[in-house]
PLY file of the C-alpha trace (Angstrom):
ply
format ascii 1.0
element vertex 118
property float x
property float y
property float z
element edge 117
property int vertex1
property int vertex2
end_header
76.34 -6.07 -78.91
75.73 -8.88 -81.68
72.53 -10.62 -79.80
70.87 -7.80 -79.13
69.14 -5.90 -82.16
70.00 -1.55 -81.94
66.17 -1.38 -82.34
65.58 -3.07 -79.33
67.83 -1.17 -77.15
66.04 2.07 -78.05
62.72 0.94 -77.32
63.75 -0.36 -73.47
66.02 2.98 -72.67
62.38 4.97 -74.01
60.26 2.88 -71.54
62.48 4.47 -68.57
62.98 2.69 -64.94
60.32 0.86 -64.04
58.08 2.05 -60.85
59.39 0.97 -57.86
57.52 -1.67 -55.99
55.19 -0.37 -53.34
55.58 -1.52 -49.51
52.78 -3.60 -48.18
51.38 -1.95 -44.71
53.01 -4.48 -43.11
56.48 -3.87 -44.88
55.66 0.06 -44.25
55.12 -0.48 -40.50
58.13 -2.34 -40.14
60.13 -0.05 -42.06
58.94 2.96 -39.82
59.75 1.04 -36.72
63.35 -0.17 -37.93
64.08 3.59 -39.27
62.61 5.15 -35.92
64.80 2.75 -33.88
67.72 3.55 -35.89
67.45 7.35 -35.68
67.07 7.47 -31.65
69.83 5.44 -31.09
71.74 7.97 -33.78
70.29 10.86 -31.82
71.23 9.04 -28.26
74.79 8.88 -29.55
75.12 12.35 -30.78
73.62 13.60 -27.53
76.55 11.85 -25.30
79.01 13.03 -27.54
81.57 15.84 -26.99
80.21 17.94 -29.58
76.80 18.07 -28.17
76.16 21.29 -26.38
73.63 20.12 -23.45
73.14 23.20 -21.69
71.94 24.81 -24.80
69.62 22.00 -25.52
68.10 21.63 -21.97
67.51 25.57 -22.26
65.36 25.06 -25.31
63.24 22.20 -24.46
60.42 22.08 -22.24
61.18 18.84 -20.07
64.64 18.56 -19.23
64.42 15.56 -17.18
62.59 13.64 -19.80
64.81 14.37 -22.43
68.18 13.22 -19.90
66.16 10.00 -19.25
65.60 9.23 -23.00
69.51 10.04 -23.37
70.35 7.61 -20.52
68.57 5.02 -22.46
64.43 5.57 -21.50
61.74 4.90 -24.25
61.35 8.15 -26.02
57.31 7.70 -25.63
55.53 7.30 -22.23
53.11 4.23 -21.71
50.22 7.02 -22.08
51.44 8.35 -25.29
51.51 4.65 -26.58
48.02 4.04 -25.39
46.83 7.50 -27.09
48.62 6.49 -30.40
46.95 3.08 -30.15
43.39 4.54 -29.85
44.18 7.11 -32.54
46.10 4.61 -35.30
45.69 1.42 -34.13
43.70 -1.48 -34.60
40.70 0.10 -32.60
40.83 3.13 -34.73
40.52 1.06 -38.06
37.70 -1.05 -36.77
35.82 2.62 -36.12
36.70 3.92 -39.36
35.28 0.85 -41.23
32.18 1.13 -39.54
32.05 4.80 -40.10
32.45 4.28 -43.94
30.15 1.40 -44.07
27.60 3.25 -42.28
28.14 6.46 -44.93
27.85 3.76 -47.68
24.37 2.32 -46.63
22.92 6.01 -46.20
24.23 7.09 -49.71
22.79 3.79 -51.10
19.60 4.09 -49.25
19.68 7.73 -50.47
20.03 6.77 -54.05
17.57 3.96 -53.84
14.72 6.72 -52.89
15.39 8.63 -55.78
14.70 5.78 -58.04
11.50 4.59 -56.32
8.73 6.62 -57.65
0 1
1 2
2 3
3 4
4 5
5 6
6 7
7 8
8 9
9 10
10 11
11 12
12 13
13 14
14 15
15 16
16 17
17 18
18 19
19 20
20 21
21 22
22 23
23 24
24 25
25 26
26 27
27 28
28 29
29 30
30 31
31 32
32 33
33 34
34 35
35 36
36 37
37 38
38 39
39 40
40 41
41 42
42 43
43 44
44 45
45 46
46 47
47 48
48 49
49 50
50 51
51 52
52 53
53 54
54 55
55 56
56 57
57 58
58 59
59 60
60 61
61 62
62 63
63 64
64 65
65 66
66 67
67 68
68 69
69 70
70 71
71 72
72 73
73 74
74 75
75 76
76 77
77 78
78 79
79 80
80 81
81 82
82 83
83 84
84 85
85 86
86 87
87 88
88 89
89 90
90 91
91 92
92 93
93 94
94 95
95 96
96 97
97 98
98 99
99 100
100 101
101 102
102 103
103 104
104 105
105 106
106 107
107 108
108 109
109 110
110 111
111 112
112 113
113 114
114 115
115 116
116 117
């Protein structure tokens, strides 16, 4: 207490907590993968427990065979689903989006320069 003047303690408490550090895109992707794997393992474990009503679950889902394969350890997505996801959200889609935004910006700049000419 003797090393910190009372005014300084009050000032730092008024500022409030510092904002959390934002994740980089790579950290975000990695955290998503880790948490998804953990949650899928937790789901698998629960589905294999005696507290789980398999008949109730199977009666409510569209693809009971696929669900049973998942519980037994198969991946939760098919290779086709992975491919579609990569097309929509992977590097290929980022490249296409970049090109689209560049084209839109070029068109806007051309439109603005036309209005100044003349």
